[in-house]
N, C-alpha and C positions, 0 to 999 in steps of 0.2 A: 504494500501499500504507500502511496507516494504521502510523505509528511510537507505540511506546508512550512515555508521558512518559519512563520511564528511559531508553530507548535515543536518545531526541531530545535530552536534556538530563544527559550524563554528569555525574557527580559530581565535585566539586571538594573539594580540601582545605580545610579551614575555616582562614580566615586567622589567623596567629599572633598572641596577644594583645600588647599594648605591654609591655615589660619592666617589672616591677615595681621600685621603688625600695628596695633592702636597708638602704641606710644613708646618713644625710645627716652631713658632717663639717663642722662649723662653726667657722670663725675666731671670735674674741672682740673682740679690740679693734678699734674701727671699723665693725663687722659685727653683732655682738648687741649690743654696748653703746658708747655713744662717749665712751669714756676717753682717747682721744688729746689733747684739751684739758689733761688731766692730765699726760698724760706729756710733753708739750712744755714745759709751765711748770715741771715738776721737772727736766726736762734742761737748761734756760737758767737756773735758779737755782743748779744745781750747778756747769756750767761758769763763769758767771759768778763766782761767788763763789771760785773757782779761779783767776781772773784771765785765764781764757779767752775766747773769742769764740764764741758761739752763739746762733742767732736761730730764729725761727718757720720760716723758709725752709729753713734747714739741717735743723731738727728734720723736717720733711716728707720729707726726702730720706732719713730712714732709718725711717719708718714702715714697720712688719711685719718688719723685721729681727729676726734674733736677737740678744738684749739682750747677750751676751757680746761680740758683734762691735761695738756700740754703745758698749759699757764700755771696750774699748781703744781706740776712736776718742777716747774722752774723755782717756783717760791721755796720748794724744798732744797733747792739745790745754791739758796743765799741772793735769789733776786728778789731784792725789796721792794716790789710793787705791788698793785692790787691785781687780781686776775683780768679785771678790765682794762688795765693799764696794759699789763705785756701783750694780750691781745691787740689793742689799738697799735701799741708800738710795732708788732710783728708784722701787722697788717698793712700798717703805712709804708714799711720798708719795702714789701712785696710790690705794693700800688706803684713806688717811685720805680721800681725795677720794671715793671711792666711797661710804664710809660716810657722809658729808656728804649726796650727792647721786648718785643712779645713773640716768645719762642712757640709757635703752635706745634703740637705734636703731628707727625706724619699721618697724612690721611684724614685727620679728624675734621678739618672744615670741609674736606669733598664730600664724605660719608654724611655729616649732617645736612648739607645742601641736598645730597640724593636722598636722604630719609623725608627730607621737608618737602620736596618735589613730589613723593609718592604719596602726600597726604598725612605723613606719620607725624603725630603730635609730639613735639619734642620739648624736654624739660631738663634744666639744670638742677642737680642734686648735689651740693656741695657744703663742704664744713667750713670754707672761707665765708667771712660775712658779705653782706650787700654789697657796700663800696668797692670790694676789690672784684667781686662776681660782675658788678655792672660794668667795671672798665673792659672786663673781657667781652662782656655780650655787647656792649658799645662799638667793641673794634672789629664787630663780625660783619660782612658785606651786606646781610639783610637780618630782620628781626626773627630768625628761626626758631626761638626759645618763646614758647607760650608764658611761660612764667619760671620764676625761681625759687628753690627751697634752699635756703642759705643756714649757715649754723647760727647765726642769731635769731632763728626763727623756730627752732626745734628744742625742746626740752632736755632731751638724748641725742647727742650726735652718734655718728657710725663709730663704733659697729654696732650699736642699736638700729634695729630696723625702722625706728619713728623716722627719720628723714625720707624714706622710700613710702613708708605707709601715708607720709603727710601729702606728698606727690600723688599719690593714687586717688585719695580723698578729695583732693581738689580736681583732680580730671574726671571724677565720677560726679561732680556737681553738674557738667553740662553734658556727660554720658553715664546714665546710672548703669548701661550693660557692662561698662569696663570693669574688668578686675586685672588682678597682679598675672595673672595668665595670659593677658592679652600684651605685657610689657616685656622690655627687654631692657637690661642695665649695662651700661659700658663702664668699667672701673680699671684701675689699676693696683688698688693696695689690699691688702688682707683686710682690714677694717671695712673698707667699701665693699668689698666682695661679700663678707659675712653679714654687713648690714642688708644689701641686695638679696641674698639668697635667704636670710631670716625673714624677709618681707614676700617671699615667694614668688619673686621676679628671676625670669630666666636671666641668667649674668654671662657676660663675656669679660673675662679678663686679660686686658692687656699689660703685661709687667713692663715696668720702667725702671724706676729706681730700686724697688727691692722687688725680690723673685717671689712667685708664687707657687705655694705647694702644690701637688698633683691633688686633683678633686675632682671626683667623676660629676659632681652636681654643678659643674661650671664649664664653660667653652672658654678655651684659651688661644688668643691670636696672638703673635709676635709682633703686629703691626695693624694699623688701620688703612695703611697705605693700598690700594687697589681694591678695598672692602665696597659692597654696594648694599643696596636695599634686599636683594635676593639673598644675600650672605646672612644678614639679618634676621630674614624671614626664616630661612633655613634653621636656623638656631632655634627659633623660636617653636617651628614644626618638630624638632626634635624632640625638645623639651615636652611639649602636648603629648607626643607619642610614647614617651618614657612613661609619663603621669599616667595616661590610658591603658598602658602595659601592666603596670602596677597595682591598677585599680580593682 
């Protein structure tokens, strides 16, 4: 008996398209811009001028941490200033540095522009305070960032998840369907990666000053140079696929 094409080849549901990236959450220092040398120089100058001991190796150990916690550490090393005064002094030194020369990280601006063109909502999530973050944002060709979450805006900084959870809450105010599963974070430091992962965000680590330990929960790229929206979307798709397999 002859079978019709319809009966011989039963219809199958169309494959589900890969998930879209709704938001990219960007770290700043060390990820978007190479300001770490400015921070390290400012820290060494401040601590040693107060008779304490601080060097590049010690400075790299606090890369990515909340500024308040670093300031409290400096008080213990003999810096006779308030936490607010220490943070203001360090930030002012870094602002002076970036006004002289702003070193962008390889591929960062290009990827940022590419994500923006694809309709991805981009947010800056940094432990630097707003004056410095605004300097960096103002130096971009276009207003790529929808808003900023800065260190002076949160009660608990990285490695706590609060900075990333704050960004997601603000994004959800205009898109209630958005969740952490729709977002990708780009980070260079251990505190930053820890913060993003704890917030449930797919995380891309781009190690710079400090190596990142092996972690199957994170994607690692050596550089952002040459990376595109498709690369970021693939990270999110893989993360969702892993989550689905473990469900």
